[in-house]
C-alpha positions, -999 to +999 in steps of 0.1 A: -070-579+084-043-605+078-017-598+052-012-617+020+009-649+024+023-667-006+005-700-014+038-718-018+066-719+008+096-699-003+130-716-001+165-709-015+163-731-046+174-728-082+198-699-073+171-679-057+175-669-020+146-671+004+141-634+007+140-629-031+116-659-034+092-640-011+096-608-031+090-627-063+058-643-050+045-609-037+054-592-070+036-618-090+005-613-069+009-575-072+009-580-110-026-595-106-038-564-087-034-579-052-032-549-029-024-569+002+007-584-016+017-549-027+014-536+009+037-564+021+063-554-005+061-519+007+065-530+043+095-552+035+114-525+016+102-490+024+128-485+051+157-494+028+143-471+000+137-442+023+172-446+038+189-448+005+170-417-009+177-397+023+215-405+021+217-398-016+200-364-014+212-356+021+176-347+026+152-365+049+123-342+042+117-355+007+128-391+012+093-404+019+078-386-011+104-400-035+100-435-019+063-433-025+071-425-062+093-456-063+065-479-051+040-462-075+065-472-103+066-507-088+028-510-089+026-497-124+055-519-137+043-551-120+022-565-149+052-564-172+079-573-147+100-604-154+122-621-128+155-618-146+173-604-116+166-601-078+136-580-070+158-557-049+179-550-081+147-539-099+137-518-068+170-500-065+172-494-102+140-475-100+152-457-069+185-448-086+166-433-116+143-412-095+171-400-071+194-391-100+165-372-117+158-353-085+195-346-080+198-331-114+166-311-110+181-295-079+214-289-094+227-302-061+226-267-048+203-273-018+220-284+014+201-298+044+218-299+078+227-334+090+211-325+124+177-322+107+185-352+085+190-374+116+162-360+137+135-361+111+138-397+098+145-429+117+158-447+086+190-427+087+193-419+124+219-435+145+215-457+176+227-428+198+205-439+227+226-470+230+258-450+234+275-444+267+271-409+281+308-401+278+311-412+242+277-401+228+289-368+215+321-382+199+301-409+182+276-384+169+304-362+155+320-392+138+287-403+123+280-368+111+315-366+095+310-399+078+276-388+064+291-355+052+319-373+035+295-397+017+273-368+007+302-351-010+311-381-032+302-380-069+267-394-076+277-428-089+303-434-062+278-423-035+251-447-047+276-476-049+288-470-014+252-467+000+240-499-018+271-518-007+276-505+029+241-498+041+220-522+020+245-551+016+241-556-021+267-576-039+288-563-068+266-578-095+234-564-079+250-530-077+262-532-113+227-540-125+211-513-103+236-487-117+234-501-153+272-507-154+297-535-151+310-553-120+345-540-128+331-505-129+314-509-096+347-521-080+364-491-095+337-468-081+340-483-047+378-482-047+378-445-056+351-437-031+368-455-002+401-437-010+382-403-010+365-412+023+397-422+040+413-390+030+383-369+041+380-387+074+416-389+082+416-358+105+384-369+122+397-404+129+430-390+143+410-368+167 
């Protein structure tokens, strides 16, 4: 069955980029109960949501479940949704709320091995197959060290780093997603990067 295609072509006009214009069209159709449009939203963004959740919780096993909860919230919120920011900002705000709730529920006591984290979900796995045989192990160890260092960051810093580094959000989008200011986001990222440099210094020297 063909997927839903917006009636009007999407273009980067009036300050709205092409990707966001597509999301807006799909979200407006979702608000009308259009399940095809909603499925397209899921297809466009589920990988990013699952990857963000998995990195935030250092747990691939529950990433899909929480991602499903995110999209349930999207479906439920669609009728009242207003386009006052990019759709991805709305998406990651919901993701942040659910992830932070889960993190508090766990008390951050549960630790999942990064080996399982990488093997069980492609959204956070590395392109190890493309590595040369002689450097594969070194690259894997470096990636593992980076993931461990990110996982050890305070919650707000970790989310800011993930949204900036892995999802490519700009400072304003991150600020909206974290319900804070742009200057606060810059401060979070500055402190996070300093911590990561210190944590990874020995690994990089090796």
